[in-house]
C-alpha positions as CSV (number, residue, x, y, z in Angstrom):
1,M,1.8,-1.1,-1.0
2,R,5.5,-0.5,-0.9
3,R,7.6,-1.7,-3.8
4,R,9.9,-0.5,-6.4
5,A,9.5,0.0,-10.1
6,L,10.6,-2.9,-12.2
7,L,11.2,-3.4,-15.8
8,S,9.2,-1.8,-18.5
9,L,7.3,-3.9,-21.1
10,P,9.9,-3.2,-23.9
11,A,12.7,-4.2,-21.5
12,L,10.9,-7.4,-20.5
13,G,10.4,-8.3,-24.2
14,A,14.1,-7.7,-24.9
15,L,15.2,-9.9,-22.1
16,A,12.8,-12.6,-23.2
17,A,14.3,-12.5,-26.7
18,C,18.0,-12.9,-25.7
19,A,17.9,-15.0,-22.5
20,P,17.9,-18.8,-22.2
21,R,14.6,-20.5,-21.7
22,V,13.5,-20.9,-18.0
23,R,13.0,-24.4,-16.8
24,E,9.5,-25.5,-15.7
25,L,8.7,-24.3,-12.2
26,A,5.6,-25.1,-10.1
27,G,3.2,-22.3,-9.2
28,G,0.6,-20.0,-10.6
29,F,-1.7,-17.1,-9.8
30,T,-3.0,-17.0,-6.2
31,G,-4.4,-14.6,-3.7
32,I,-6.8,-12.6,-5.8
33,D,-9.8,-14.2,-7.4
34,V,-10.3,-11.8,-10.3
35,Q,-13.4,-13.6,-11.3
36,H,-15.2,-12.3,-8.2
37,G,-14.5,-8.7,-9.2
38,H,-15.4,-9.3,-12.8
39,A,-18.7,-11.0,-11.9
40,L,-19.6,-7.9,-10.0
41,R,-18.5,-5.7,-12.8
42,D,-20.5,-7.6,-15.4
43,A,-23.6,-7.7,-13.2
44,L,-23.5,-4.0,-12.7
45,A,-22.9,-3.3,-16.3
46,Q,-25.9,-5.4,-17.3
47,G,-28.1,-3.7,-14.7
48,R,-29.2,-7.0,-13.2
49,G,-31.0,-6.4,-9.9
50,P,-30.3,-9.1,-7.3
51,T,-33.1,-11.1,-5.8
52,P,-32.3,-11.7,-2.1
53,D,-32.4,-15.3,-0.7
54,E,-32.4,-14.1,2.9
55,H,-32.6,-10.9,5.0
56,R,-30.3,-9.9,7.9
57,R,-30.1,-6.9,10.2
58,T,-27.2,-5.2,12.0
59,R,-26.7,-1.8,13.4
60,V,-23.6,-1.0,11.3
61,L,-22.4,-2.7,8.2
62,I,-18.9,-2.3,6.9
63,A,-18.4,-2.8,3.1
64,G,-14.8,-3.7,2.5
65,G,-12.2,-5.5,4.6
66,G,-8.9,-3.7,3.7
67,V,-7.0,-1.8,6.3
68,A,-9.6,1.0,6.4
69,G,-12.5,-1.4,6.9
70,L,-10.6,-3.4,9.6
71,S,-9.7,-0.1,11.3
72,A,-13.4,1.0,11.2
73,A,-14.3,-2.3,12.9
74,R,-11.8,-1.7,15.6
75,A,-13.2,1.8,16.2
76,L,-16.7,0.4,16.5
77,R,-15.5,-2.2,19.0
78,L,-13.6,0.4,21.1
79,A,-16.7,2.6,21.0
80,G,-18.6,-0.3,22.7
81,M,-20.6,-1.4,19.7
82,Q,-20.6,-5.1,18.9
83,D,-23.7,-5.3,16.6
84,F,-21.9,-4.9,13.3
85,A,-20.7,-7.0,10.3
86,L,-17.9,-6.7,7.8
87,L,-18.2,-7.9,4.1
88,E,-15.0,-8.7,2.2
89,L,-14.6,-9.7,-1.4
90,E,-11.6,-11.9,-1.0
91,A,-11.2,-15.1,1.1
92,E,-9.1,-13.2,3.6
93,A,-9.4,-9.6,4.9
94,G,-6.4,-7.2,4.6
95,G,-6.6,-5.7,1.2
96,N,-3.1,-4.8,-0.1
97,S,-1.6,-5.9,3.3
98,R,-2.5,-9.6,3.1
99,A,0.0,-12.4,3.6
100,T,0.5,-16.1,2.6
101,Q,2.8,-19.0,3.0
102,V,4.9,-20.7,0.3
103,A,6.3,-24.1,1.2
104,G,5.6,-23.3,4.8
105,I,7.4,-19.9,4.9
106,A,5.4,-16.8,5.7
107,C,5.7,-14.0,3.2
108,P,3.7,-10.8,2.1
109,R,1.3,-10.6,-0.7
110,G,1.6,-6.8,-0.7
111,A,2.7,-4.2,1.7
112,H,5.7,-5.4,3.7
113,Y,6.6,-2.7,6.2
114,L,5.3,0.2,8.3
115,P,7.5,3.3,9.1
116,L,7.6,4.2,12.8
117,P,4.5,6.4,13.0
118,G,5.0,10.0,14.1
119,D,2.8,12.2,16.3
120,D,0.5,13.0,13.3
121,A,-0.6,9.4,13.4
122,P,-1.8,8.9,17.0
123,E,-4.3,6.3,16.0
124,V,-1.6,4.1,14.6
125,Q,0.6,4.7,17.6
126,D,-2.2,3.6,19.9
127,F,-2.8,0.5,17.8
128,L,0.9,-0.5,18.1
129,E,0.7,0.1,21.9
130,E,-2.3,-2.2,22.0
131,L,-0.3,-4.9,20.3
132,G,2.6,-4.4,22.7
133,L,4.9,-3.2,20.0
134,R,5.3,0.3,21.4
135,R,5.8,1.1,25.1
136,R,7.3,3.9,27.2
137,V,10.5,3.0,29.0
138,A,12.2,5.6,31.3
139,G,10.2,8.4,29.6
140,R,11.0,7.4,26.1
141,W,9.0,5.4,23.5
142,Q,10.6,2.2,22.5
143,Y,9.6,-0.4,19.9
144,D,9.9,-4.1,20.1
145,E,13.3,-4.8,18.6
146,R,12.1,-8.1,17.1
147,T,9.8,-6.2,14.8
148,L,12.3,-3.5,13.7
149,C,13.9,-4.3,10.4
150,H,17.2,-6.1,11.0
151,S,20.5,-4.9,9.5
152,P,21.6,-4.8,6.7
153,Q,18.4,-3.2,5.5
154,E,18.9,-2.1,1.9
155,R,21.4,-2.7,-0.9
156,L,21.6,-1.7,-4.6
157,Y,23.1,-3.7,-7.5
158,W,24.9,-1.5,-10.0
159,Q,28.2,-1.4,-11.8
160,G,28.6,-5.1,-11.4
161,A,28.5,-5.2,-7.6
162,W,26.2,-4.7,-4.6
163,H,26.4,-1.4,-2.7
164,E,24.9,-0.5,0.7
165,G,21.8,1.7,0.6
166,L,19.7,2.5,-2.4
167,L,21.1,5.9,-3.5
168,P,23.9,5.5,-6.1
169,V,27.0,6.9,-4.4
170,D,30.1,4.8,-5.1
171,G,31.9,6.1,-8.1
172,V,29.6,9.0,-9.0
173,G,31.0,12.4,-9.9
174,A,31.1,15.6,-7.9
175,G,28.2,17.0,-9.9
176,T,26.0,14.1,-8.8
177,L,26.9,14.6,-5.2
178,A,26.3,18.3,-5.5
179,Q,22.7,17.7,-6.8
180,Y,22.1,15.2,-4.0
181,Q,23.0,17.9,-1.5
182,R,20.9,20.6,-3.2
183,F,17.9,18.3,-3.5
184,A,18.1,17.6,0.3
185,Q,18.3,21.3,1.0
186,R,15.3,22.0,-1.3
187,V,13.2,19.3,0.5
188,A,14.1,20.8,3.8
189,A,13.2,24.3,2.6
190,L,9.8,23.2,1.3
191,S,9.1,21.4,4.6
192,R,9.7,24.7,6.4
193,Q,7.5,26.6,4.0
194,A,4.5,24.3,4.6
195,R,4.5,21.2,6.8
196,F,4.1,17.7,5.4
197,A,2.5,15.0,7.5
198,M,1.7,11.3,7.4
199,P,-1.2,11.0,7.2
200,T,-1.6,14.1,5.0
201,L,-5.1,14.7,6.2
202,R,-3.6,16.2,9.4
203,T,-2.3,19.1,7.4
204,W,-5.7,19.5,5.7
205,Q,-7.3,20.0,9.1
206,Q,-4.8,22.7,9.9
207,N,-5.0,24.6,6.6
208,N,-8.7,24.1,5.8
209,G,-7.6,22.1,2.7
210,L,-4.3,21.9,0.9
211,A,-1.8,24.7,1.9
212,P,-1.0,27.2,-0.9
213,A,2.6,26.0,-1.1
214,H,1.4,22.5,-1.5
215,Q,-1.1,23.5,-4.1
216,A,1.7,25.0,-6.2
217,L,3.5,21.6,-6.1
218,D,0.3,19.7,-6.7
219,A,-0.2,21.6,-10.0
220,L,2.9,20.2,-11.6
221,V,4.2,16.8,-12.8
222,F,7.2,15.9,-10.7
223,D,9.5,15.5,-13.7
224,N,8.6,19.0,-14.9
225,W,9.2,20.5,-11.4
226,L,12.6,18.8,-11.3
227,A,13.5,20.1,-14.7
228,R,12.5,23.6,-13.7
229,E,14.6,23.4,-10.5
230,G,17.6,22.2,-12.5
231,F,17.8,18.7,-11.1
232,D,19.0,16.9,-14.2
233,D,21.5,14.4,-12.9
234,A,20.7,10.9,-14.2
235,H,21.4,9.1,-10.9
236,L,19.3,11.4,-8.9
237,R,16.5,11.2,-11.4
238,W,16.6,7.4,-11.5
239,Y,16.4,7.3,-7.7
240,L,13.5,9.8,-7.5
241,D,11.6,7.9,-10.2
242,Y,12.2,4.7,-8.4
243,C,10.9,6.2,-5.1
244,C,7.7,7.4,-6.8
245,R,7.0,3.9,-8.2
246,D,7.9,2.5,-4.8
247,D,5.0,4.3,-3.0
248,Y,2.6,5.3,-5.8
249,G,2.8,2.6,-8.5
250,A,3.9,5.1,-11.2
251,G,7.0,7.1,-11.8
252,S,8.0,10.8,-11.7
253,A,6.6,11.4,-15.2
254,R,3.0,10.8,-13.9
255,V,2.8,11.7,-10.2
256,S,2.6,15.3,-9.0
257,A,5.5,17.3,-7.6
258,W,3.6,17.3,-4.3
259,A,3.7,13.5,-4.2
260,G,7.4,13.4,-5.1
261,I,8.3,15.8,-2.3
262,H,5.9,14.3,0.2
263,Y,7.6,10.9,-0.1
264,F,10.6,12.4,1.7
265,A,9.2,15.4,3.6
266,S,6.5,13.5,5.5
267,R,9.1,11.0,6.8
268,H,12.8,11.7,7.3
269,G,13.7,14.1,4.6
270,F,16.2,13.3,1.8
271,E,19.5,12.3,3.2
272,A,22.4,13.2,0.9
273,P,25.7,11.2,1.3
274,G,27.6,12.1,4.4
275,E,24.5,13.2,6.3
276,H,23.5,11.1,9.4
277,G,19.8,11.2,10.0
278,D,17.8,10.1,13.0
279,D,18.1,6.3,13.1
280,E,14.7,6.1,14.8
281,H,13.0,8.1,12.0
282,D,14.7,5.8,9.4
283,A,13.5,2.6,11.1
284,V,10.6,0.5,9.9
285,L,8.6,-2.3,11.4
286,T,8.4,-5.5,9.4
287,W,7.5,-9.2,9.7
288,P,8.2,-12.2,7.5
289,E,4.6,-11.9,6.3
290,G,4.8,-8.1,6.0
291,N,1.9,-6.0,7.0
292,G,-0.3,-9.1,6.8
293,W,0.8,-9.6,10.5
294,L,-1.0,-6.3,11.4
295,T,-4.2,-7.0,9.4
296,R,-4.5,-10.5,10.9
297,Q,-4.4,-8.9,14.4
298,L,-7.2,-6.6,13.3
299,A,-9.2,-9.4,11.8
300,A,-8.8,-11.9,14.6
301,P,-11.6,-10.6,16.9
302,L,-14.0,-10.3,14.0
303,V,-13.4,-13.9,13.0
304,A,-13.8,-15.0,16.6
305,Q,-17.2,-13.2,16.9
306,G,-18.5,-14.2,13.5
307,Q,-18.5,-10.6,12.3
308,L,-16.3,-11.1,9.2
309,H,-18.0,-12.4,6.1
310,P,-15.3,-13.2,3.5
311,A,-15.7,-14.1,-0.2
312,T,-18.7,-11.8,-0.4
313,S,-19.3,-9.1,-3.0
314,V,-21.3,-6.0,-2.2
315,L,-23.7,-5.6,-5.2
316,R,-25.7,-2.6,-4.1
317,I,-25.8,0.0,-1.4
318,T,-28.9,2.1,-1.0
319,E,-29.2,4.9,1.5
320,Q,-32.8,5.3,2.7
321,R,-34.5,7.7,5.1
322,H,-34.4,5.4,8.1
323,G,-31.4,3.2,7.3
324,V,-29.2,1.6,4.7
325,E,-30.0,-1.5,2.5
326,V,-27.1,-3.6,1.2
327,D,-27.3,-6.6,-1.2
328,A,-24.3,-8.9,-1.1
329,L,-23.4,-12.1,-3.0
330,E,-21.8,-15.0,-1.1
331,H,-19.6,-16.6,-3.7
332,A,-19.4,-20.0,-2.1
333,S,-23.1,-20.6,-2.0
334,G,-24.3,-18.2,-4.7
335,R,-26.9,-16.8,-2.4
336,V,-27.7,-13.1,-2.1
337,T,-28.3,-11.6,1.4
338,R,-30.1,-8.3,1.8
339,W,-28.7,-6.5,4.9
340,Q,-30.6,-3.8,6.7
341,A,-28.5,-1.5,8.8
342,E,-28.8,1.9,10.6
343,R,-25.5,3.0,9.0
344,C,-22.9,1.8,6.6
345,V,-19.1,2.3,6.5
346,V,-18.2,2.2,2.8
347,A,-14.6,1.1,2.9
348,L,-14.4,0.3,-0.8
349,P,-12.0,1.6,-3.5
350,L,-13.6,4.7,-5.0
351,F,-14.2,3.2,-8.4
352,I,-16.2,0.3,-6.8
353,A,-18.1,2.6,-4.4
354,A,-19.3,4.8,-7.2
355,R,-20.7,1.7,-9.0
356,V,-22.4,-0.1,-6.2
357,L,-24.0,3.0,-4.6
358,Q,-27.5,3.8,-5.8
359,N,-27.5,7.5,-6.6
360,P,-24.0,8.1,-5.3
361,P,-23.4,11.6,-3.8
362,A,-21.8,14.1,-6.1
363,F,-18.5,14.1,-4.2
364,V,-18.2,10.4,-4.6
365,R,-18.8,10.6,-8.4
366,A,-16.3,13.5,-8.7
367,A,-13.6,11.8,-6.7
368,A,-14.0,8.5,-8.6
369,A,-13.8,10.2,-11.9
370,R,-10.7,12.1,-10.9
371,L,-8.5,9.2,-9.8
372,A,-6.4,6.7,-11.8
373,W,-5.2,3.4,-10.3
374,A,-2.0,1.5,-10.8
375,P,-2.0,-2.3,-11.5
376,W,0.5,-4.3,-9.5
377,L,2.1,-7.7,-9.3
378,V,3.7,-9.5,-6.4
379,A,5.6,-12.8,-6.9
380,N,6.7,-15.0,-4.0
381,I,9.6,-17.3,-5.0
382,H,10.6,-20.2,-2.8
383,I,14.3,-20.8,-2.7
384,A,15.5,-24.2,-1.5
385,R,19.1,-23.3,-0.7
386,P,21.1,-20.0,-0.3
387,L,21.7,-18.3,-3.6
388,Q,25.1,-17.5,-5.1
389,D,25.6,-13.7,-4.7
390,R,27.5,-11.1,-6.7
391,P,30.4,-9.3,-4.9
392,G,29.9,-6.3,-2.7
393,A,27.5,-5.6,0.2
394,A,26.1,-8.5,2.2
395,P,22.6,-9.8,1.6
396,A,19.9,-7.4,2.9
397,W,16.2,-7.3,3.5
398,D,15.5,-5.0,0.5
399,N,17.5,-5.8,-2.7
400,V,17.2,-3.5,-5.7
401,L,18.7,-3.5,-9.3
402,Y,19.7,-0.2,-10.8
403,D,18.5,-0.2,-14.3
404,H,18.3,3.3,-15.6
405,E,17.3,2.5,-19.2
406,A,14.4,0.5,-18.1
407,R,13.2,3.4,-15.9
408,G,12.9,1.3,-12.9
409,G,14.6,-1.0,-10.4
410,L,14.3,-4.7,-10.2
411,G,14.1,-5.8,-6.5
412,Y,12.9,-8.2,-3.9
413,V,12.5,-8.5,-0.2
414,D,13.8,-11.5,1.7
415,A,11.0,-13.0,3.8
416,G,13.7,-14.8,5.9
417,H,15.5,-11.7,6.9
418,Q,13.7,-11.2,10.2
419,R,14.5,-14.7,11.6
420,L,16.1,-14.6,15.0
421,N,18.0,-17.8,14.3
422,L,20.9,-16.5,12.3
423,G,22.0,-19.9,11.2
424,A,18.5,-20.6,9.6
425,Q,18.6,-17.1,8.0
426,I,21.9,-17.8,6.3
427,A,21.6,-21.5,5.5
428,G,17.9,-22.3,5.3
429,P,15.3,-22.0,2.6
430,T,13.6,-18.7,2.1
431,V,11.1,-16.8,0.0
432,L,11.9,-13.8,-2.2
433,S,9.0,-11.4,-2.5
434,Y,9.4,-9.6,-5.9
435,Y,7.3,-6.5,-6.7
436,Q,6.3,-4.9,-10.0
437,A,4.4,-1.7,-10.5
438,L,2.6,-1.4,-13.8
439,G,1.2,2.1,-13.4
440,D,3.3,3.5,-16.3
441,W,2.5,0.7,-18.8
442,P,-0.2,1.9,-21.3
443,D,-1.7,-1.6,-21.3
444,G,-0.5,-2.7,-17.9
445,R,-3.9,-3.9,-16.6
446,T,-4.6,-5.8,-19.8
447,Q,-1.2,-7.4,-19.7
448,L,-1.7,-8.4,-16.1
449,L,-5.0,-10.0,-16.7
450,T,-4.4,-11.7,-20.0
451,Q,-0.9,-13.0,-20.0
452,P,-0.4,-16.5,-18.6
453,W,1.4,-16.9,-15.3
454,T,4.4,-18.4,-17.1
455,H,4.9,-15.1,-19.0
456,W,5.5,-13.3,-15.7
457,R,7.5,-16.3,-14.3
458,D,10.0,-16.1,-17.1
459,A,10.1,-12.3,-17.1
460,I,10.9,-12.3,-13.4
461,L,13.5,-15.1,-13.2
462,R,15.6,-14.0,-16.1
463,P,16.6,-10.6,-14.7
464,L,17.0,-12.1,-11.2
465,A,19.6,-14.4,-12.7
466,R,21.7,-11.3,-13.3
467,L,22.0,-11.0,-9.5
468,H,22.0,-14.7,-8.6
469,P,23.2,-17.0,-11.4
470,D,21.9,-20.2,-9.7
471,I,18.3,-19.0,-9.1
472,L,17.0,-21.0,-12.0
473,E,18.2,-24.2,-10.3
474,R,17.3,-23.3,-6.7
475,A,13.8,-21.8,-7.1
476,T,11.2,-24.5,-6.5
477,R,7.9,-22.6,-6.7
478,M,6.5,-19.2,-7.6
479,E,3.1,-17.8,-6.6
480,I,1.9,-14.6,-8.2
481,T,-0.7,-12.2,-6.9
482,R,-2.2,-9.7,-9.3
483,Y,-3.8,-6.4,-8.4
484,G,-5.7,-4.8,-11.2
485,H,-6.3,-1.6,-9.2
486,A,-3.7,-1.7,-6.5
487,M,-3.5,1.9,-5.5
488,A,-4.5,5.4,-6.6
489,I,-1.8,7.3,-8.4
490,P,-1.4,10.9,-6.9
491,R,-1.4,12.9,-10.1
492,P,-1.4,16.7,-10.5
493,G,-4.5,18.3,-9.0
494,D,-5.7,15.3,-7.1
495,Q,-4.7,16.6,-3.6
496,T,-6.2,20.0,-4.3
497,V,-9.6,18.4,-5.0
498,L,-9.5,15.6,-2.4
499,S,-8.4,17.8,0.4
500,Q,-11.7,19.7,0.4
501,I,-13.8,16.5,0.8
502,G,-14.9,15.7,4.3
503,L,-13.7,18.9,6.0
504,Q,-17.3,20.0,6.5
505,R,-17.8,17.0,8.8
506,L,-15.1,18.1,11.3
507,S,-15.9,19.1,14.8
508,G,-13.7,19.9,17.8
509,K,-15.2,17.1,19.9
510,R,-12.9,14.4,21.2
511,Y,-14.2,10.9,21.6
512,Q,-13.5,8.6,24.6
513,L,-12.9,5.0,23.6
514,L,-13.0,1.9,25.8
515,N,-9.2,1.5,25.9
516,G,-8.7,5.0,27.2
517,E,-7.9,6.6,23.9
518,R,-9.3,10.1,23.4
519,T,-9.3,11.1,19.7
520,A,-10.8,13.7,17.5
521,L,-12.7,12.9,14.3
522,P,-10.4,13.2,11.2
523,P,-11.8,14.5,7.9
524,T,-14.4,11.9,6.9
525,P,-16.5,12.1,3.8
526,A,-20.0,11.2,4.8
527,T,-23.8,11.6,4.2
528,G,-26.5,11.1,6.7
529,R,-26.1,7.4,7.0
530,L,-22.9,6.6,5.0
531,A,-19.3,7.2,6.2
532,F,-16.5,6.6,3.7
533,A,-13.2,5.2,4.5
534,H,-10.4,4.2,2.1
535,A,-6.9,5.3,1.3
536,D,-8.3,6.5,-2.1
537,W,-9.8,9.5,-0.2
538,S,-6.2,10.6,0.4
539,G,-5.2,10.0,-3.2
540,Y,-2.5,7.3,-2.5
541,S,-2.2,4.1,-0.6
542,V,-0.3,3.8,2.7
543,F,-1.2,2.1,5.9
544,E,-1.3,5.3,8.0
545,E,-3.9,6.9,5.6
546,A,-6.1,3.9,5.4
547,F,-6.0,3.2,9.2
548,T,-6.7,6.8,10.2
549,R,-9.6,7.1,7.7
550,G,-11.1,3.8,9.0
551,M,-11.0,5.1,12.6
552,G,-12.7,8.3,11.6
553,A,-15.5,6.5,9.7
554,G,-16.0,4.0,12.5
555,M,-16.3,6.7,15.1
556,L,-18.7,8.7,13.0
557,A,-20.9,5.5,12.6
558,A,-20.7,4.7,16.3
559,F,-21.4,8.1,17.9
């Protein structure tokens, strides 16, 4: 779910106390119906057994319509199986990669980009080829330039002006630059010691679990590792904390050193000032609606075939000797359907899977008890006319505020940045998608669910006014999406434990799919009739992890 750390609760309170009152602005909470999830939680807590109103049968049932569930459905389809159904809690499939429109302008409700996948993610590469976004030209792979993020890509506001890139460089001292260089060298050395990959489960296959060098990193909090290594520069530490919140929903004081290094080593390394990396490895794919564009492509054939059942809560999953029984509540009608299937792909977050499974396997209980999840907030703000800007670098796709004392950066993505009509991009209305990770707030989930939307509206607009003094006049609407459990936080020890789950299911067999792909089965936690697929099984939430795990579970259910 890519986004940066924003202001801490004390900082928001301080701003609220000293800033002028924000004018009334249309909007509210959208995108996630928390009552659906809470109704499921309450029913499970009270032990109420559902009485089915109807019975249905299918060969494979997929519980959960995030990226992993949609990918599992694609795997089933490519394996030649059409007799399946997918149940999704929300009104639209896509999980953390869903999208919306505000005043007719497409914008993301969550994840908003995909790095160009490397050879460790062949399933994602094949999917992009299927969509026509990746093709071989004169012996080289090329991506559709319309979907590559346009320049300028990133800028940072600090010291009263905008600066290109997100690493504080202009005006820093020689000591800071030296630590940048030394950290880049350390990341490169660790990468040589034991390879990092995206998705990380590729290295699990090669090492029969987490490599010893990775285990050593996984045993430490990132902040503690940095202190041990002598990385104490305030600018470097701000940036690394920001990057952790960006990918993991919590900062360097909570995530493991493995996670902090993996952020860079699994992609393009850490580029110190003066280094010129590979532009292709730095590139990302993005759309005005973010990764919602990708999930809608995955969901389209399911909608067309009537295989997607939205606004449906899975109440109970029971694995039986000859099949799987699943009870599901349809929220629109209030009816409970009892599904009978030969197999079930459980593409649910782990904390939900552990609750709805009857007699859950020990490895499910252990993994669910191990993980912690970060709450998250995404605010889409419609801007009627171009905003007044501070001096410095030109407007970019990704715009971040350096705020060291608040231990985070305030930032937004411009949904209009990818427009091909440059005149409309500069002069027309747009939507700013503002992200806030709450994984470091002691009461972040409670705050998220109990504070009125106007609390978040005011807390968001006031700091944004530091960057754009006229935003209070030009903003016309704000829609806020809340995620109570947005993503698993990769804390110390998580990778060591999770890396062992599913390895026993591996085989050397390669499977032939209808589109010509030949792929091996990735590590897939499973029982006799249940296959598990979710980014939680990797300990953190990125598209490549969820998609690859969905493909693995779908193939296991099909073959």
